[in-house]
C-alpha positions in Angstrom: 87.7 -68.0 -44.7 84.6 -68.0 -42.2 85.7 -69.0 -38.8 83.4 -71.9 -37.5 82.7 -73.3 -34.3 81.0 -76.3 -32.6 80.3 -77.0 -29.2 80.1 -80.2 -27.2 77.3 -80.2 -24.4 78.9 -82.4 -21.7 78.3 -82.3 -18.1 80.9 -84.6 -17.3 84.8 -85.0 -18.3 84.3 -87.2 -22.0 86.7 -88.2 -24.5 86.6 -85.7 -27.2 87.2 -85.1 -30.5 90.8 -83.5 -31.1 90.1 -81.3 -34.2 89.9 -77.5 -33.0 86.9 -76.3 -34.6 85.0 -78.2 -31.4 84.8 -77.0 -28.2 83.9 -78.7 -25.4 81.6 -76.6 -23.1 80.6 -78.1 -19.7 76.6 -77.3 -19.5 74.4 -76.7 -15.9 78.0 -75.5 -14.7 76.4 -73.2 -12.4 74.7 -75.9 -10.4 78.3 -77.8 -10.1 80.3 -77.5 -7.4 83.6 -77.4 -9.8 84.4 -76.8 -13.7 85.8 -79.7 -15.7 89.4 -78.9 -16.2 90.1 -78.1 -20.1 86.0 -77.7 -20.7 84.7 -74.5 -20.9 81.7 -73.8 -18.2 78.3 -72.2 -19.5 77.5 -70.2 -16.4 80.3 -67.4 -17.9 78.9 -64.2 -19.2 75.6 -64.2 -20.6 74.1 -67.2 -19.8 71.1 -69.7 -18.7 73.0 -72.5 -16.8 71.3 -72.6 -13.9 68.1 -74.0 -16.1 69.9 -76.9 -17.7 67.9 -79.4 -15.6 64.9 -78.6 -17.7 67.0 -77.0 -20.8 69.5 -79.8 -21.0 71.7 -79.1 -23.7 70.0 -75.8 -25.0 71.8 -73.9 -21.5 75.0 -74.5 -23.8 73.2 -73.3 -27.0 72.3 -70.0 -25.1 75.8 -69.8 -23.9 77.4 -70.3 -27.3 74.7 -67.6 -29.0 75.7 -65.2 -26.5 78.8 -65.6 -25.9 80.6 -67.0 -29.2 81.7 -64.8 -31.9 82.2 -66.9 -35.2 80.5 -66.9 -38.7 78.7 -70.2 -37.5 78.3 -72.0 -34.7 77.2 -75.0 -34.2 75.9 -77.5 -31.1 76.4 -81.3 -30.8 76.8 -83.9 -27.9 79.4 -85.4 -25.9 77.7 -88.7 -27.0 76.6 -87.8 -30.6 77.8 -85.6 -33.3 77.7 -85.5 -37.1 79.3 -88.0 -39.4 81.4 -87.8 -42.1 79.3 -88.9 -45.0 82.4 -90.7 -46.2 82.7 -92.3 -43.3 83.3 -96.5 -42.8 80.8 -98.2 -40.3 83.8 -100.1 -39.0 85.5 -97.4 -38.1 86.2 -96.0 -34.6 83.9 -94.0 -34.2 85.5 -90.8 -32.9 87.3 -91.3 -36.7 84.3 -90.8 -38.1 83.3 -87.3 -36.6 83.4 -85.0 -39.1 86.0 -82.6 -39.3 86.8 -79.3 -39.2 88.1 -78.5 -43.0 85.3 -81.2 -44.3 82.4 -78.4 -42.4 83.9 -75.8 -43.8 83.4 -77.2 -47.7 79.7 -78.2 -47.1 79.1 -74.6 -45.2 80.4 -73.2 -48.9 77.0 -74.0 -50.4 74.7 -74.6 -46.9 73.7 -72.1 -44.5 72.9 -74.7 -42.2 73.7 -78.2 -41.1 71.8 -80.7 -39.9 71.4 -84.3 -38.6 69.2 -86.8 -41.0 65.3 -86.9 -39.9 64.9 -89.3 -37.6 61.7 -91.6 -38.8 59.1 -92.9 -37.1 57.0 -94.8 -39.5 53.7 -95.1 -37.3 53.9 -91.8 -35.1 53.7 -88.7 -36.1 55.8 -85.9 -34.2 53.1 -84.3 -32.0 51.4 -88.5 -31.2 55.3 -89.9 -30.2 55.6 -86.5 -28.0 52.7 -87.0 -26.6 52.7 -90.4 -25.9 55.9 -90.7 -24.2 56.0 -87.0 -22.5 53.0 -85.3 -21.6 50.8 -83.8 -24.5 49.7 -80.4 -22.3 53.5 -79.3 -22.9 52.8 -78.7 -26.7 49.1 -77.4 -25.5 50.7 -74.7 -24.3 53.7 -74.6 -26.8 50.4 -73.7 -29.4 49.0 -71.1 -27.3 52.6 -69.3 -27.1 53.4 -69.5 -30.9 49.7 -68.2 -31.6 49.9 -65.4 -28.8 53.7 -64.5 -29.8 53.8 -65.4 -33.3 51.0 -66.8 -35.0 52.3 -66.8 -38.6 53.7 -70.2 -37.3 51.0 -71.9 -36.4 50.7 -73.2 -39.9 53.8 -74.8 -39.9 53.4 -76.1 -36.1 50.1 -78.1 -37.7 51.9 -79.3 -40.5 54.9 -80.2 -38.4 52.7 -82.3 -35.9 51.6 -84.3 -38.5 54.9 -85.3 -39.9 56.4 -88.6 -39.1 60.0 -87.5 -39.4 61.6 -84.4 -38.5 65.0 -83.5 -37.2 66.2 -83.9 -33.7 68.6 -84.1 -31.1 69.1 -80.1 -30.6 72.0 -80.5 -33.1 73.0 -77.8 -35.5 75.6 -75.8 -37.1 74.3 -72.7 -38.6 75.5 -69.0 -40.0 75.7 -66.4 -36.7 72.8 -64.2 -38.0 70.8 -67.1 -38.7 71.1 -68.1 -35.3 70.7 -64.9 -33.9 66.6 -65.3 -35.2 66.4 -69.0 -34.4 67.7 -68.3 -31.0 65.8 -64.9 -30.3 62.7 -66.9 -31.0 63.4 -70.5 -29.7 64.7 -68.6 -26.4 61.2 -66.7 -26.1 59.1 -69.3 -26.6 60.4 -71.6 -23.9 60.7 -68.8 -21.2 57.1 -68.4 -22.0 56.3 -72.2 -21.6 58.8 -72.5 -18.4 56.7 -70.2 -16.9 53.0 -71.9 -17.8 54.3 -75.6 -17.0 53.9 -77.3 -13.3 57.8 -78.9 -13.5 57.4 -79.8 -9.9 55.0 -82.2 -10.7 57.5 -84.0 -12.9 60.5 -86.5 -12.1 64.3 -85.8 -13.4 63.6 -87.5 -16.3 60.9 -85.7 -17.6 61.8 -82.4 -15.8 63.7 -82.3 -19.2 60.8 -81.2 -21.3 62.2 -77.9 -22.2 65.0 -79.2 -24.4 62.4 -81.6 -25.5 59.3 -79.1 -26.7 62.7 -77.4 -28.4 63.9 -80.6 -30.6 60.6 -80.4 -32.4 59.6 -77.1 -33.0 63.2 -76.6 -34.6 61.3 -78.0 -37.2 58.3 -75.5 -37.3 60.6 -72.5 -37.2 62.8 -74.3 -40.1 59.2 -75.1 -42.1 58.3 -71.6 -41.6 61.8 -70.2 -42.8 61.6 -73.1 -46.2 57.7 -71.9 -46.8 58.4 -68.4 -46.7 61.3 -68.2 -49.1 63.8 -66.9 -46.1 65.8 -70.4 -46.2 66.4 -71.8 -50.2 66.0 -76.0 -49.0 69.1 -76.5 -50.9 71.1 -74.7 -48.9 70.3 -77.3 -45.6 73.2 -79.7 -45.7 71.9 -83.2 -43.6 74.8 -85.3 -42.2 74.8 -89.0 -41.0 74.5 -88.7 -36.7 76.5 -91.0 -34.9 76.2 -92.1 -31.4 79.3 -93.0 -29.7 77.7 -95.2 -27.3 76.1 -98.2 -28.5 72.4 -98.4 -28.3 69.9 -101.0 -27.0 67.7 -101.1 -30.2 65.6 -104.0 -28.1 64.6 -102.2 -25.3 64.2 -99.0 -26.9 61.7 -100.3 -29.5 59.9 -101.9 -26.5 59.6 -98.5 -24.7 58.5 -97.3 -28.1 55.7 -99.4 -28.6 54.7 -99.6 -25.0 54.4 -95.8 -25.5 52.2 -95.9 -28.7 50.0 -98.6 -27.9 49.4 -98.6 -24.1 50.5 -95.3 -23.3 53.4 -95.8 -20.6 55.9 -92.6 -20.7 59.4 -93.0 -21.2 61.3 -93.0 -18.1 65.0 -92.7 -19.1 67.0 -92.2 -22.1 67.9 -95.0 -24.5 
C-alpha cells in the first residue's frame, strides 16, 4: 500500500488531528529560539527555513520535498485542511478533516488532490492580486517564466484571466510529480526573490513569495493538463475546511475596497 505523508505547516502549538498520516511541521524554525515539542522543525536536512517570512508555508513544502520519503506528499495548514466529502457542516471541524484511509482510497484513482477552486466572480486572479498586493511582482514573475520556461507563457496568460483558481498552496501529490513541480517552482521563486524589493514592504505584504506561488501553481497545472502530462480526470478536488471562523463581512469589505479603491490588504482574514 502506498505511503502518504501530509505535513501541517504551523508556526505555533495548536490542536492537531490524531491521524498518523498528518505530520505537524514547525515552519520558520530557523527564526525561532525554540522548537515546539512533538513537532518537526523545518530547519533540518536540506531546507530554506530562514526564508519563512516571505515564503510562508513553502519552507515546509521545500523541507518535505527534500527530506520526506513517501509515495505521496501533501501540505495543509494548522487552520486549514482538506475536508471529507461526506462530512456534515454541524460537526466539530476536526471531525470533518479527511482521514488517511479515505485519502488513500482517493489516490487510487487520482495523482493530485487539491482544494476546490476559490471563485472571485468579479475579479480575475491577475487583477485581484494587483489590487490587493503589487502588480510588479506578477510582472517580474512573467519575465522569469519567459526566460526560464517560455513554454509556460500561454498558461500564465490564461490563468491571469481566470476568475477562479486553486489557492492556499494546499496539495497532495505523487512524489515524482512533486519533484517536477517543486523543481520548477523554487527555481522561479528564487529568481523572483532576487529581483523584488522586499525591504520596502511591511511584514504582511512581505509574504509575497508564498502568494505568487499560489497563483503560479495554477500556471504549472494548466500546462501539465493542456500538454497531456496530467489527465484532468486524475485531479481530485476536496472541500477546504477552516478551523477558525472567518469574518466574511470584513473580508468582503476588504475585497471590494481593493477592487474599487485600490486599497491593499493589510492583514489576513
